[in-house]
TORPA-4810 file (N, C-alpha, C, O; in nm, 3 decimals):
<nodes>
NODE_1_-11.399_9.541_-6.818_-11.373_9.407_-6.768_-11.272_9.330_-6.744_-11.203_9.311_-6.844_M
NODE_2_-11.238_9.280_-6.656_-11.186_9.197_-6.606_-11.193_9.023_-6.748_-11.297_8.959_-6.737_N
NODE_3_-11.128_8.989_-6.816_-11.133_8.955_-6.896_-11.223_8.732_-6.799_-11.252_8.634_-6.867_S
NODE_4_-11.234_8.743_-6.642_-11.297_8.644_-6.644_-11.417_8.668_-6.590_-11.469_8.598_-6.503_R
NODE_5_-11.484_8.808_-6.659_-11.571_8.847_-6.553_-11.720_8.755_-6.682_-11.668_8.690_-6.772_E
NODE_6_-11.826_8.756_-6.682_-11.880_8.740_-6.788_-11.937_8.851_-6.947_-12.015_8.946_-6.937_R
NODE_7_-11.884_8.813_-7.054_-11.887_8.895_-7.138_-11.987_8.894_-7.254_-11.982_8.800_-7.333_Q
NODE_8_-12.100_9.017_-7.275_-12.159_8.957_-7.424_-12.086_8.899_-7.510_-11.967_8.926_-7.526_T
NODE_9_-12.165_8.795_-7.587_-12.155_8.721_-7.625_-12.237_8.699_-7.736_-12.294_8.591_-7.752_V
NODE_10_-12.251_8.845_-7.856_-12.330_8.843_-8.008_-12.415_8.685_-7.992_-12.397_8.588_-7.919_P
NODE_11_-12.529_8.721_-8.116_-12.605_8.618_-8.108_-12.631_8.644_-8.264_-12.633_8.752_-8.322_I
NODE_12_-12.657_8.474_-8.333_-12.705_8.531_-8.458_-12.515_8.610_-8.520_-12.517_8.729_-8.554_G
NODE_13_-12.409_8.551_-8.526_-12.293_8.587_-8.539_-12.200_8.553_-8.571_-12.115_8.588_-8.490_T
NODE_14_-12.141_8.478_-8.684_-12.010_8.404_-8.658_-11.860_8.469_-8.604_-11.782_8.561_-8.628_Y
NODE_15_-11.880_8.346_-8.510_-11.762_8.407_-8.421_-11.625_8.230_-8.434_-11.653_8.113_-8.462_I
NODE_16_-11.489_8.294_-8.397_-11.435_8.174_-8.480_-11.270_8.236_-8.391_-11.149_8.229_-8.413_Q
NODE_17_-11.326_8.271_-8.325_-11.146_8.320_-8.216_-11.233_8.411_-8.120_-11.318_8.500_-8.126_S
NODE_18_-11.154_8.326_-8.018_-11.144_8.337_-7.804_-11.134_8.540_-7.805_-11.078_8.626_-7.873_C
NODE_19_-11.208_8.536_-7.706_-11.171_8.610_-7.648_-11.067_8.591_-7.456_-11.032_8.702_-7.416_H
NODE_20_-11.051_8.542_-7.416_-10.962_8.524_-7.297_-10.851_8.553_-7.361_-10.836_8.542_-7.483_V
NODE_21_-10.784_8.586_-7.296_-10.620_8.555_-7.342_-10.540_8.462_-7.249_-10.489_8.479_-7.138_P
NODE_22_-10.549_8.350_-7.339_-10.470_8.263_-7.279_-10.506_8.065_-7.298_-10.457_7.954_-7.283_G
NODE_23_-10.651_8.152_-7.347_-10.727_8.018_-7.352_-10.781_7.975_-7.507_-10.859_8.037_-7.579_E
NODE_24_-10.694_7.811_-7.540_-10.777_7.787_-7.682_-10.914_7.660_-7.661_-10.931_7.589_-7.562_V
NODE_25_-10.996_7.664_-7.784_-11.110_7.610_-7.697_-11.092_7.425_-7.763_-11.045_7.359_-7.856_A
NODE_26_-11.141_7.418_-7.678_-11.123_7.278_-7.741_-11.311_7.231_-7.859_-11.425_7.252_-7.819_L
NODE_27_-11.281_7.183_-7.964_-11.417_7.175_-8.012_-11.400_7.007_-8.050_-11.287_6.962_-8.067_T
NODE_28_-11.558_6.895_-8.063_-11.501_6.875_-8.113_-11.647_6.783_-8.201_-11.725_6.730_-8.121_F
NODE_29_-11.673_6.769_-8.310_-11.838_6.770_-8.404_-11.851_6.587_-8.399_-11.790_6.483_-8.377_D
NODE_30_-11.982_6.645_-8.439_-12.078_6.470_-8.529_-12.096_6.382_-8.421_-12.133_6.273_-8.463_D
NODE_31_-12.086_6.386_-8.307_-12.085_6.321_-8.190_-12.228_6.332_-8.118_-12.301_6.427_-8.149_G
NODE_32_-12.287_6.201_-7.984_-12.223_6.137_-7.932_-12.151_6.024_-7.979_-12.240_5.984_-8.055_P
NODE_33_-11.993_5.880_-8.006_-11.988_5.817_-8.085_-11.879_5.656_-7.994_-11.774_5.669_-7.931_D
NODE_34_-11.925_5.576_-8.010_-11.806_5.509_-7.965_-11.681_5.555_-7.844_-11.644_5.499_-7.741_M
NODE_35_-11.639_5.681_-7.909_-11.439_5.661_-7.862_-11.487_5.749_-7.754_-11.442_5.717_-7.644_Y
NODE_36_-11.605_5.905_-7.754_-11.677_5.953_-7.684_-11.589_5.996_-7.508_-11.520_6.083_-7.455_T
NODE_37_-11.669_5.831_-7.471_-11.585_5.847_-7.366_-11.426_5.802_-7.288_-11.359_5.827_-7.188_D
NODE_38_-11.426_5.747_-7.367_-11.245_5.718_-7.370_-11.172_5.923_-7.393_-11.070_5.981_-7.357_E
NODE_39_-11.285_5.960_-7.462_-11.199_6.129_-7.529_-11.183_6.150_-7.365_-11.071_6.136_-7.315_L
NODE_40_-11.307_6.185_-7.279_-11.381_6.243_-7.163_-11.303_6.194_-7.061_-11.277_6.265_-6.964_L
NODE_41_-11.256_6.066_-7.072_-11.171_6.014_-6.995_-11.024_6.040_-6.973_-10.955_6.037_-6.872_D
NODE_42_-10.986_6.076_-7.159_-10.826_6.221_-7.107_-10.869_6.306_-7.116_-10.785_6.384_-7.159_L
NODE_43_-10.971_6.358_-7.099_-10.944_6.506_-7.170_-10.977_6.556_-6.929_-10.916_6.632_-6.855_L
NODE_44_-11.078_6.475_-6.909_-10.967_6.460_-6.700_-10.886_6.440_-6.738_-10.830_6.527_-6.805_S
NODE_45_-10.839_6.343_-6.724_-10.668_6.315_-6.699_-10.626_6.423_-6.768_-10.568_6.375_-6.866_L
NODE_46_-10.624_6.494_-6.772_-10.502_6.657_-6.798_-10.628_6.778_-6.806_-10.604_6.864_-6.891_Y
NODE_47_-10.732_6.792_-6.744_-10.751_6.875_-6.617_-10.781_6.958_-6.769_-10.697_7.046_-6.788_N
NODE_48_-10.890_6.945_-6.886_-10.909_6.971_-6.990_-11.027_6.967_-6.980_-11.092_6.885_-6.916_A
NODE_49_-11.098_7.129_-7.095_-11.245_7.158_-7.068_-11.281_7.120_-7.275_-11.203_7.142_-7.368_K
NODE_50_-11.390_7.074_-7.281_-11.407_7.134_-7.433_-11.538_7.159_-7.475_-11.604_7.177_-7.373_A
NODE_51_-11.608_7.171_-7.573_-11.716_7.197_-7.616_-11.719_7.028_-7.717_-11.634_6.948_-7.756_T
NODE_52_-11.864_7.042_-7.724_-11.921_6.934_-7.836_-12.034_7.009_-7.825_-12.085_7.088_-7.747_F
NODE_53_-12.068_6.925_-7.994_-12.061_6.964_-8.080_-12.161_6.880_-8.105_-12.130_6.817_-8.205_F
NODE_54_-12.271_6.845_-8.064_-12.332_6.711_-8.114_-12.447_6.691_-8.213_-12.499_6.799_-8.244_V
NODE_55_-12.518_6.548_-8.288_-12.561_6.539_-8.376_-12.684_6.501_-8.241_-12.674_6.466_-8.123_N
NODE_56_-12.871_6.550_-8.396_-12.940_6.455_-8.257_-12.974_6.327_-8.285_-13.038_6.259_-8.204_G
NODE_57_-12.916_6.262_-8.456_-12.939_6.126_-8.443_-12.841_6.082_-8.378_-12.877_5.980_-8.320_L
NODE_58_-12.729_6.107_-8.357_-12.665_6.021_-8.260_-12.686_6.032_-8.173_-12.625_5.948_-8.107_K
NODE_59_-12.779_6.129_-8.079_-12.779_6.052_-7.956_-12.867_5.893_-7.839_-12.858_5.843_-7.727_L
NODE_60_-12.954_5.876_-7.989_-12.989_5.790_-7.921_-12.950_5.625_-7.844_-12.997_5.522_-7.892_Y
NODE_61_-12.885_5.623_-7.758_-12.755_5.426_-7.682_-12.683_5.516_-7.609_-12.609_5.461_-7.527_G
NODE_62_-12.677_5.664_-7.610_-12.532_5.760_-7.530_-12.609_5.811_-7.477_-12.549_5.857_-7.380_Y
NODE_63_-12.770_5.856_-7.463_-12.773_5.923_-7.325_-12.686_5.894_-7.227_-12.602_5.977_-7.261_E
NODE_64_-12.640_5.844_-7.136_-12.582_5.842_-7.080_-12.380_5.888_-7.130_-12.293_5.874_-7.045_S
NODE_65_-12.345_5.938_-7.270_-12.236_6.015_-7.277_-12.321_6.176_-7.196_-12.297_6.242_-7.095_V
NODE_66_-12.419_6.183_-7.299_-12.431_6.313_-7.304_-12.478_6.359_-7.184_-12.465_6.479_-7.161_I
NODE_67_-12.509_6.315_-7.135_-12.490_6.310_-6.967_-12.394_6.332_-6.812_-12.396_6.386_-6.702_Q
NODE_68_-12.324_6.254_-6.892_-12.184_6.233_-6.831_-12.107_6.408_-6.880_-12.080_6.486_-6.789_R
NODE_69_-12.084_6.445_-7.017_-12.066_6.554_-7.039_-12.051_6.722_-7.026_-11.963_6.807_-7.019_I
NODE_70_-12.216_6.709_-7.026_-12.318_6.771_-6.951_-12.205_6.789_-6.749_-12.169_6.896_-6.700_V
NODE_71_-12.179_6.623_-6.676_-12.162_6.677_-6.530_-12.108_6.691_-6.562_-12.116_6.814_-6.561_R
NODE_72_-11.967_6.655_-6.644_-11.811_6.705_-6.555_-11.748_6.796_-6.628_-11.630_6.816_-6.656_E
NODE_73_-11.901_6.875_-6.666_-11.869_7.039_-6.688_-11.791_7.066_-6.777_-11.698_7.147_-6.777_G
NODE_74_-11.846_6.962_-6.898_-11.742_7.079_-7.036_-11.900_7.086_-7.075_-11.988_7.031_-7.008_H
NODE_75_-11.930_7.186_-7.232_-12.043_7.274_-7.304_-12.054_7.158_-7.334_-11.961_7.077_-7.330_Q
NODE_76_-12.229_7.120_-7.388_-12.315_7.083_-7.425_-12.382_7.210_-7.593_-12.451_7.312_-7.591_L
NODE_77_-12.347_7.169_-7.656_-12.436_7.225_-7.794_-12.429_7.166_-7.935_-12.379_7.056_-7.961_A
NODE_78_-12.497_7.269_-8.042_-12.552_7.196_-8.095_-12.470_7.195_-8.188_-12.372_7.267_-8.207_S
NODE_79_-12.544_7.049_-8.290_-12.414_7.095_-8.357_-12.597_7.053_-8.515_-12.559_7.029_-8.630_H
NODE_80_-12.707_7.052_-8.497_-12.794_7.070_-8.572_-12.828_6.850_-8.578_-12.746_6.760_-8.594_T
NODE_81_-12.970_6.843_-8.559_-13.017_6.680_-8.521_-12.991_6.589_-8.631_-12.981_6.468_-8.609_Y
NODE_82_-12.977_6.649_-8.779_-12.930_6.574_-8.864_-12.738_6.572_-8.950_-12.659_6.506_-9.018_S
NODE_83_-12.761_6.710_-8.871_-12.590_6.706_-8.985_-12.603_6.766_-9.102_-12.538_6.721_-9.196_H
NODE_84_-12.713_6.908_-9.127_-12.803_6.916_-9.225_-12.706_7.037_-9.288_-12.691_7.133_-9.213_A
NODE_85_-12.635_7.041_-9.426_-12.654_7.173_-9.452_-12.751_7.275_-9.460_-12.819_7.283_-9.562_D
NODE_86_-12.770_7.366_-9.353_-12.823_7.477_-9.369_-12.832_7.580_-9.425_-12.934_7.650_-9.422_L
NODE_87_-12.718_7.610_-9.490_-12.719_7.712_-9.670_-12.864_7.615_-9.730_-12.974_7.661_-9.698_T
NODE_88_-12.864_7.512_-9.797_-12.983_7.486_-9.798_-13.149_7.475_-9.834_-13.230_7.479_-9.927_T
NODE_89_-13.136_7.458_-9.678_-13.312_7.520_-9.628_-13.334_7.652_-9.605_-13.276_7.759_-9.586_L
NODE_90_-13.459_7.594_-9.616_-13.637_7.702_-9.512_-13.619_7.719_-9.423_-13.584_7.634_-9.342_G
NODE_91_-13.655_7.961_-9.378_-13.641_7.888_-9.179_-13.720_7.837_-9.164_-13.762_7.869_-9.053_D
NODE_92_-13.832_7.708_-9.241_-13.889_7.664_-9.109_-13.825_7.482_-9.134_-13.838_7.370_-9.085_D
NODE_93_-13.773_7.532_-9.211_-13.637_7.343_-9.201_-13.515_7.382_-9.077_-13.496_7.297_-8.990_Q
NODE_94_-13.441_7.503_-9.077_-13.317_7.513_-9.045_-13.472_7.477_-8.917_-13.516_7.363_-8.898_I
NODE_95_-13.543_7.640_-8.829_-13.549_7.579_-8.730_-13.575_7.503_-8.652_-13.565_7.511_-8.530_T
NODE_96_-13.632_7.377_-8.750_-13.692_7.181_-8.698_-13.519_7.131_-8.676_-13.463_7.137_-8.567_E
NODE_97_-13.470_7.097_-8.768_-13.326_7.098_-8.707_-13.283_7.166_-8.613_-13.225_7.101_-8.527_Q
NODE_98_-13.291_7.309_-8.594_-13.203_7.327_-8.456_-13.337_7.322_-8.298_-13.304_7.282_-8.187_M
NODE_99_-13.463_7.366_-8.328_-13.567_7.269_-8.201_-13.583_7.094_-8.216_-13.603_7.022_-8.118_T
NODE_100_-13.574_7.060_-8.306_-13.545_6.853_-8.270_-13.491_6.858_-8.196_-13.550_6.841_-8.089_S
NODE_101_-13.341_6.884_-8.189_-13.233_6.876_-8.129_-13.226_6.993_-7.988_-13.126_7.031_-7.927_L
NODE_102_-13.310_7.014_-7.975_-13.307_7.169_-7.830_-13.459_7.053_-7.738_-13.491_7.098_-7.628_E
NODE_103_-13.525_6.941_-7.775_-13.599_6.878_-7.706_-13.506_6.712_-7.693_-13.479_6.639_-7.598_T
NODE_104_-13.486_6.707_-7.804_-13.394_6.579_-7.767_-13.312_6.567_-7.646_-13.311_6.470_-7.569_A
NODE_105_-13.225_6.703_-7.632_-13.102_6.711_-7.569_-13.177_6.737_-7.468_-13.126_6.675_-7.375_L
NODE_106_-13.312_6.820_-7.413_-13.350_6.887_-7.311_-13.435_6.712_-7.196_-13.446_6.668_-7.081_Q
NODE_107_-13.459_6.690_-7.300_-13.479_6.517_-7.212_-13.442_6.454_-7.143_-13.494_6.410_-7.041_A
NODE_108_-13.268_6.424_-7.220_-13.194_6.318_-7.214_-13.145_6.437_-7.094_-13.176_6.413_-6.977_S
NODE_109_-13.068_6.567_-7.127_-12.993_6.642_-7.006_-13.057_6.670_-6.905_-13.025_6.619_-6.797_T
NODE_110_-13.182_6.775_-6.919_-13.255_6.848_-6.825_-13.210_7.058_-6.912_-13.289_7.149_-6.889_G
NODE_111_-13.060_7.085_-7.014_-13.052_7.135_-7.061_-13.059_7.152_-7.198_-13.037_7.052_-7.266_V
NODE_112_-13.093_7.287_-7.272_-13.092_7.338_-7.395_-12.993_7.448_-7.448_-12.995_7.564_-7.407_I
NODE_113_-12.891_7.392_-7.560_-12.770_7.488_-7.639_-12.834_7.637_-7.612_-12.949_7.657_-7.575_P
NODE_114_-12.722_7.749_-7.640_-12.745_7.800_-7.630_-12.683_7.846_-7.810_-12.740_7.888_-7.910_V
NODE_115_-12.532_7.806_-7.773_-12.427_7.729_-7.897_-12.473_7.728_-7.963_-12.595_7.733_-7.944_Y
NODE_116_-12.421_7.721_-8.099_-12.457_7.623_-8.258_-12.312_7.573_-8.303_-12.223_7.658_-8.297_M
NODE_117_-12.289_7.489_-8.332_-12.240_7.527_-8.527_-12.206_7.441_-8.616_-12.162_7.328_-8.593_R
NODE_118_-12.229_7.505_-8.749_-12.348_7.501_-8.837_-12.248_7.376_-8.909_-12.132_7.393_-8.947_P
NODE_119_-12.314_7.267_-8.914_-12.248_7.199_-9.023_-12.146_7.148_-9.132_-12.156_7.254_-9.193_P
NODE_120_-12.090_7.104_-9.179_-11.974_7.196_-9.301_-11.934_7.327_-9.316_-11.927_7.394_-9.420_Y
NODE_121_-11.898_7.369_-9.155_-11.973_7.554_-9.167_-12.000_7.609_-9.238_-11.953_7.720_-9.263_L
NODE_122_-12.104_7.542_-9.310_-12.211_7.588_-9.369_-12.248_7.752_-9.320_-12.213_7.785_-9.206_A
NODE_123_-12.313_7.842_-9.400_-12.296_7.985_-9.316_-12.292_8.050_-9.362_-12.177_8.089_-9.387_V
NODE_124_-12.426_8.143_-9.432_-12.506_8.246_-9.476_-12.582_8.337_-9.423_-12.656_8.278_-9.345_N
NODE_125_-12.613_8.486_-9.423_-12.649_8.601_-9.370_-12.784_8.539_-9.294_-12.818_8.551_-9.176_D
NODE_126_-12.872_8.442_-9.442_-12.950_8.374_-9.442_-13.009_8.273_-9.277_-13.112_8.260_-9.211_H
NODE_127_-12.874_8.226_-9.274_-12.932_8.083_-9.194_-12.818_8.215_-8.997_-12.804_8.191_-8.877_V
NODE_128_-12.784_8.308_-9.070_-12.766_8.360_-8.957_-12.839_8.500_-8.871_-12.829_8.573_-8.773_L
NODE_129_-12.923_8.469_-9.002_-13.066_8.578_-8.960_-13.108_8.455_-8.858_-13.160_8.472_-8.748_S
NODE_130_-13.079_8.344_-8.909_-13.200_8.278_-8.801_-13.156_8.236_-8.698_-13.232_8.275_-8.609_V
NODE_131_-13.075_8.178_-8.655_-13.007_8.180_-8.566_-13.013_8.290_-8.469_-13.002_8.252_-8.352_M
NODE_132_-13.026_8.399_-8.486_-13.068_8.504_-8.417_-13.213_8.471_-8.434_-13.237_8.383_-8.351_A
NODE_133_-13.298_8.493_-8.487_-13.387_8.497_-8.471_-13.395_8.381_-8.314_-13.441_8.438_-8.216_D
NODE_134_-13.360_8.253_-8.295_-13.388_8.128_-8.241_-13.262_8.200_-8.175_-13.175_8.127_-8.222_L
NODE_135_-13.183_8.306_-8.088_-13.158_8.239_-7.983_-13.019_8.249_-7.995_-12.991_8.297_-7.885_G
NODE_136_-12.908_8.235_-8.058_-12.761_8.079_-8.068_-12.693_8.202_-8.149_-12.732_8.288_-8.228_Y
NODE_137_-12.565_8.165_-8.084_-12.398_8.237_-8.114_-12.390_8.065_-8.176_-12.432_7.957_-8.137_H
NODE_138_-12.310_8.113_-8.294_-12.242_8.011_-8.462_-12.121_8.056_-8.380_-12.126_8.141_-8.291_V
NODE_139_-12.025_7.998_-8.415_-11.925_7.882_-8.377_-11.822_7.836_-8.543_-11.874_7.763_-8.628_I
NODE_140_-11.713_7.881_-8.558_-11.684_7.880_-8.628_-11.552_7.793_-8.611_-11.561_7.671_-8.604_G
NODE_141_-11.475_7.833_-8.607_-11.318_7.738_-8.567_-11.203_7.850_-8.697_-11.238_7.922_-8.791_A
NODE_142_-11.061_7.816_-8.638_-10.980_7.955_-8.643_-10.801_7.816_-8.704_-10.694_7.826_-8.765_S
NODE_143_-10.880_7.715_-8.633_-10.771_7.557_-8.613_-10.823_7.446_-8.624_-10.841_7.356_-8.541_V
NODE_144_-10.861_7.457_-8.787_-10.946_7.310_-8.850_-10.818_7.219_-8.895_-10.732_7.233_-8.982_D
NODE_145_-10.850_7.100_-8.776_-10.758_6.982_-8.773_-10.755_6.885_-8.923_-10.662_6.834_-8.987_T
NODE_146_-10.876_6.888_-8.938_-10.894_6.798_-9.064_-10.847_6.690_-9.014_-10.739_6.645_-9.052_K
NODE_147_-10.943_6.614_-8.895_-10.859_6.514_-8.902_-10.988_6.370_-8.953_-10.992_6.258_-8.903_D
NODE_148_-11.062_6.415_-9.044_-11.187_6.360_-9.062_-11.133_6.325_-9.200_-11.204_6.251_-9.269_Y
NODE_149_-10.929_6.398_-9.286_-10.947_6.283_-9.333_-10.795_6.273_-9.295_-10.735_6.322_-9.391_E
NODE_150_-10.722_6.240_-9.218_-10.680_6.174_-9.182_-10.641_6.076_-9.036_-10.541_6.086_-8.965_N
NODE_151_-10.750_5.987_-9.023_-10.765_5.889_-8.993_-10.752_5.763_-8.950_-10.838_5.675_-8.940_D
NODE_152_-10.590_5.760_-8.915_-10.536_5.719_-9.021_-10.421_5.736_-8.955_-10.366_5.844_-8.976_H
NODE_153_-10.322_5.601_-8.821_-10.171_5.622_-8.791_-10.111_5.698_-8.879_-10.058_5.802_-8.839_P
NODE_154_-10.106_5.658_-9.027_-10.036_5.713_-9.094_-10.034_5.839_-9.172_-9.962_5.898_-9.252_D
NODE_155_-10.167_5.855_-9.103_-10.212_5.971_-9.173_-10.206_6.094_-9.016_-10.151_6.204_-9.019_L
NODE_156_-10.255_6.051_-8.932_-10.310_6.186_-8.778_-10.175_6.230_-8.870_-10.218_6.324_-8.937_I
NODE_157_-10.097_6.219_-8.889_-9.960_6.338_-8.848_-9.967_6.522_-8.971_-9.920_6.635_-8.963_G
NODE_158_-10.053_6.447_-9.064_-10.160_6.581_-9.152_-10.090_6.672_-9.046_-10.000_6.754_-9.033_H
NODE_159_-10.233_6.576_-8.949_-10.397_6.685_-8.865_-10.294_6.727_-8.740_-10.333_6.829_-8.683_S
NODE_160_-10.186_6.677_-8.692_-10.066_6.752_-8.562_-10.028_6.885_-8.624_-10.049_6.993_-8.568_V
NODE_161_-9.988_6.877_-8.707_-9.889_6.979_-8.830_-9.992_7.076_-8.850_-9.954_7.193_-8.855_E
NODE_162_-10.105_7.054_-8.862_-10.199_7.152_-8.879_-10.257_7.191_-8.848_-10.328_7.264_-8.918_K
NODE_163_-10.286_7.168_-8.649_-10.277_7.231_-8.573_-10.252_7.279_-8.442_-10.311_7.300_-8.336_F
NODE_164_-10.086_7.289_-8.518_-9.935_7.290_-8.467_-9.992_7.470_-8.508_-10.038_7.566_-8.446_T
NODE_165_-9.958_7.440_-8.630_-9.909_7.555_-8.783_-10.004_7.670_-8.756_-9.988_7.791_-8.769_T
NODE_166_-10.127_7.584_-8.707_-10.314_7.705_-8.666_-10.240_7.761_-8.546_-10.218_7.882_-8.542_Q
NODE_167_-10.202_7.684_-8.452_-10.269_7.748_-8.315_-10.104_7.859_-8.309_-10.101_7.977_-8.273_L
NODE_168_-9.980_7.771_-8.357_-9.863_7.906_-8.396_-9.943_8.066_-8.444_-9.932_8.169_-8.377_D
NODE_169_-9.995_8.058_-8.527_-10.071_8.187_-8.596_-10.149_8.296_-8.529_-10.165_8.417_-8.544_Q
NODE_170_-10.191_8.201_-8.449_-10.300_8.274_-8.322_-10.399_8.232_-8.352_-10.501_8.300_-8.341_G
NODE_171_-10.400_8.144_-8.385_-10.554_8.031_-8.368_-10.649_7.963_-8.191_-10.597_7.912_-8.092_G
NODE_172_-10.723_7.978_-8.206_-10.783_8.017_-8.100_-10.924_7.840_-8.037_-10.919_7.749_-7.954_T
NODE_173_-11.024_7.889_-8.143_-11.095_7.764_-8.210_-11.056_7.605_-8.219_-10.990_7.586_-8.321_I
NODE_174_-11.070_7.530_-8.171_-10.971_7.410_-8.330_-11.113_7.346_-8.339_-11.208_7.387_-8.272_V
NODE_175_-11.120_7.271_-8.402_-11.164_7.194_-8.452_-11.142_7.076_-8.521_-11.063_7.049_-8.611_L
NODE_176_-11.290_6.961_-8.418_-11.186_6.830_-8.474_-11.297_6.732_-8.411_-11.383_6.786_-8.342_A
NODE_177_-11.303_6.563_-8.433_-11.428_6.559_-8.441_-11.394_6.339_-8.291_-11.299_6.265_-8.266_H
NODE_178_-11.424_6.340_-8.283_-11.447_6.331_-8.113_-11.503_6.131_-8.245_-11.463_6.020_-8.211_D
NODE_179_-11.561_6.148_-8.328_-11.642_5.958_-8.352_-11.497_5.909_-8.520_-11.484_5.830_-8.614_I
NODE_180_-11.433_6.014_-8.462_-11.250_5.922_-8.563_-11.176_5.898_-8.453_-11.153_5.999_-8.387_R
NODE_181_-11.121_5.772_-8.403_-11.029_5.705_-8.285_-10.907_5.712_-8.358_-10.861_5.598_-8.360_E
NODE_182_-10.800_5.824_-8.443_-10.743_5.849_-8.436_-10.652_5.999_-8.339_-10.551_6.021_-8.272_Q
NODE_183_-10.812_6.092_-8.413_-10.864_6.179_-8.324_-10.811_6.162_-8.163_-10.723_6.219_-8.100_T
NODE_184_-10.909_6.056_-8.126_-10.849_6.005_-7.930_-10.860_5.928_-7.910_-10.928_5.869_-7.826_V
NODE_185_-10.748_5.882_-8.037_-10.614_5.782_-7.877_-10.508_5.832_-7.947_-10.418_5.750_-7.928_R
NODE_186_-10.433_5.988_-8.074_-10.313_6.020_-8.114_-10.354_6.202_-8.106_-10.309_6.272_-8.015_T
NODE_187_-10.391_6.225_-8.151_-10.368_6.365_-8.127_-10.472_6.467_-8.050_-10.466_6.590_-8.062_L
NODE_188_-10.553_6.406_-7.981_-10.589_6.507_-7.898_-10.459_6.526_-7.761_-10.418_6.624_-7.698_V
NODE_189_-10.429_6.382_-7.760_-10.360_6.385_-7.668_-10.241_6.408_-7.667_-10.185_6.381_-7.561_R
NODE_190_-10.118_6.490_-7.824_-10.063_6.511_-7.902_-10.102_6.678_-7.850_-10.009_6.737_-7.794_I
NODE_191_-10.208_6.738_-7.863_-10.256_6.896_-7.834_-10.257_6.947_-7.795_-10.216_7.062_-7.812_M
NODE_192_-10.339_6.861_-7.651_-10.255_6.907_-7.503_-10.184_6.903_-7.406_-10.181_6.909_-7.283_L
NODE_193_-10.122_6.890_-7.501_-9.922_6.890_-7.494_-9.865_6.948_-7.511_-9.778_6.971_-7.427_D
NODE_194_-9.868_7.037_-7.670_-9.837_7.146_-7.725_-9.914_7.272_-7.650_-9.864_7.385_-7.647_K
NODE_195_-10.044_7.241_-7.587_-10.098_7.379_-7.542_-10.050_7.387_-7.410_-10.031_7.498_-7.359_L
NODE_196_-10.025_7.261_-7.337_-9.891_7.321_-7.238_-9.784_7.367_-7.209_-9.732_7.444_-7.129_A
NODE_197_-9.752_7.276_-7.328_-9.602_7.410_-7.380_-9.560_7.542_-7.428_-9.465_7.621_-7.427_D
NODE_198_-9.703_7.523_-7.478_-9.654_7.653_-7.458_-9.793_7.799_-7.386_-9.791_7.915_-7.426_R
NODE_199_-9.883_7.752_-7.292_-9.919_7.748_-7.138_-10.046_7.856_-7.160_-10.092_7.961_-7.116_G
NODE_200_-10.068_7.760_-7.254_-10.281_7.702_-7.318_-10.354_7.686_-7.241_-10.333_7.576_-7.191_K
NODE_201_-10.430_7.733_-7.199_-10.537_7.654_-7.131_-10.598_7.603_-7.203_-10.587_7.662_-7.310_R
NODE_202_-10.705_7.467_-7.215_-10.751_7.421_-7.297_-10.896_7.403_-7.249_-10.920_7.320_-7.161_P
NODE_203_-10.995_7.481_-7.307_-11.148_7.497_-7.204_-11.265_7.510_-7.297_-11.234_7.493_-7.414_T
NODE_204_-11.377_7.534_-7.277_-11.513_7.562_-7.382_-11.484_7.671_-7.418_-11.406_7.757_-7.379_T
NODE_205_-11.582_7.658_-7.527_-11.618_7.773_-7.658_-11.617_7.915_-7.552_-11.540_8.010_-7.541_V
NODE_206_-11.749_7.875_-7.482_-11.797_7.974_-7.366_-11.693_7.988_-7.304_-11.598_8.033_-7.368_G
NODE_207_-11.679_7.963_-7.193_-11.568_7.978_-7.126_-11.467_8.051_-7.182_-11.428_8.118_-7.086_A
NODE_208_-11.400_8.080_-7.275_-11.308_8.131_-7.390_-11.378_8.254_-7.484_-11.296_8.317_-7.550_C
NODE_209_-11.430_8.269_-7.489_-11.602_8.432_-7.457_-11.574_8.533_-7.406_-11.544_8.643_-7.451_L
NODE_210_-11.592_8.464_-7.242_-11.613_8.476_-7.091_-11.727_8.488_-7.060_-11.783_8.592_-7.024_G
NODE_211_-11.777_8.372_-7.071_-11.910_8.345_-7.126_-11.982_8.276_-7.025_-12.084_8.266_-7.094_D
NODE_212_-12.013_8.220_-6.920_-12.055_8.157_-6.912_-12.242_8.080_-6.858_-12.280_7.987_-6.785_S
NODE_213_-12.301_8.174_-6.935_-12.372_8.066_-6.978_-12.383_8.015_-7.107_-12.378_8.083_-7.210_S
NODE_214_-12.404_7.858_-7.098_-12.399_7.704_-7.179_-12.553_7.759_-7.210_-12.592_7.817_-7.312_Y
NODE_215_-12.608_7.732_-7.126_-12.764_7.716_-7.193_-12.926_7.755_-7.184_-12.979_7.687_-7.272_Y
NODE_216_-12.993_7.807_-7.139_-13.155_7.895_-7.156_-13.131_7.835_-7.037_-13.215_7.842_-6.946_R
</nodes>
C-alpha cells in the first residue's frame, strides 16, 4: 500500500505514533480558547495542519473558531465534554462524556469526530473497550511538550527542549495546548521551524495515520 493511500486505523486501541514517513502530527488540547484564532493564523502562515482535541465546555462563545478549524482543513477531535478522567467513570458516564460533545459539535459544525484523546492521557482497558464500542480511534502522544508547566517567557524554553529531544528520538505525535499563551506565541513557531529544518511535514493525526476519514 502506498503511504498516501487510506489505511485502516484501529478503534479502541491506544495509538501513540504516526505511520506515514516524514510526517509529524501537531495536536492541541483543551480549547478552543482566546489564543486559538492566533494559532490558526500561524498555522496558515506555515501551510501547516493540526488536530484540535476540544472540550465541550469550551465551545460556547467559540463556535466561529471551531467552524474555522474545520473550514481550513484541520482536524476536529474529541477531548470529552468536561475534561473528565475517564478511568474513574462507569460505562454510562464515559458514553455521556462522548455523546454530549458529539451533539454539541454536530450542532456547531455539522461533523462528529471519530478520533479522541482521553484527558490527562488517562486510559485503561475499560476505557478502550467503551471507545471501541463507540467507534473511536484513541490517540496518545510520543512528544509531550509539558507546555502547561512552562507558560511563562522564562520557562517555555523547557518545552522547546522536550519537543526537540523527543522529536529526535523518533516521536511523531506532538502534544501541546492552544489555551497557553506562550505555546501559541513562542513554542509553536519554534516547533514548526524545527520540523522544517528536519524535513518533516506538520499535519493532522488522521493524515499521519494514512486516514482521511476524520468524521462520521
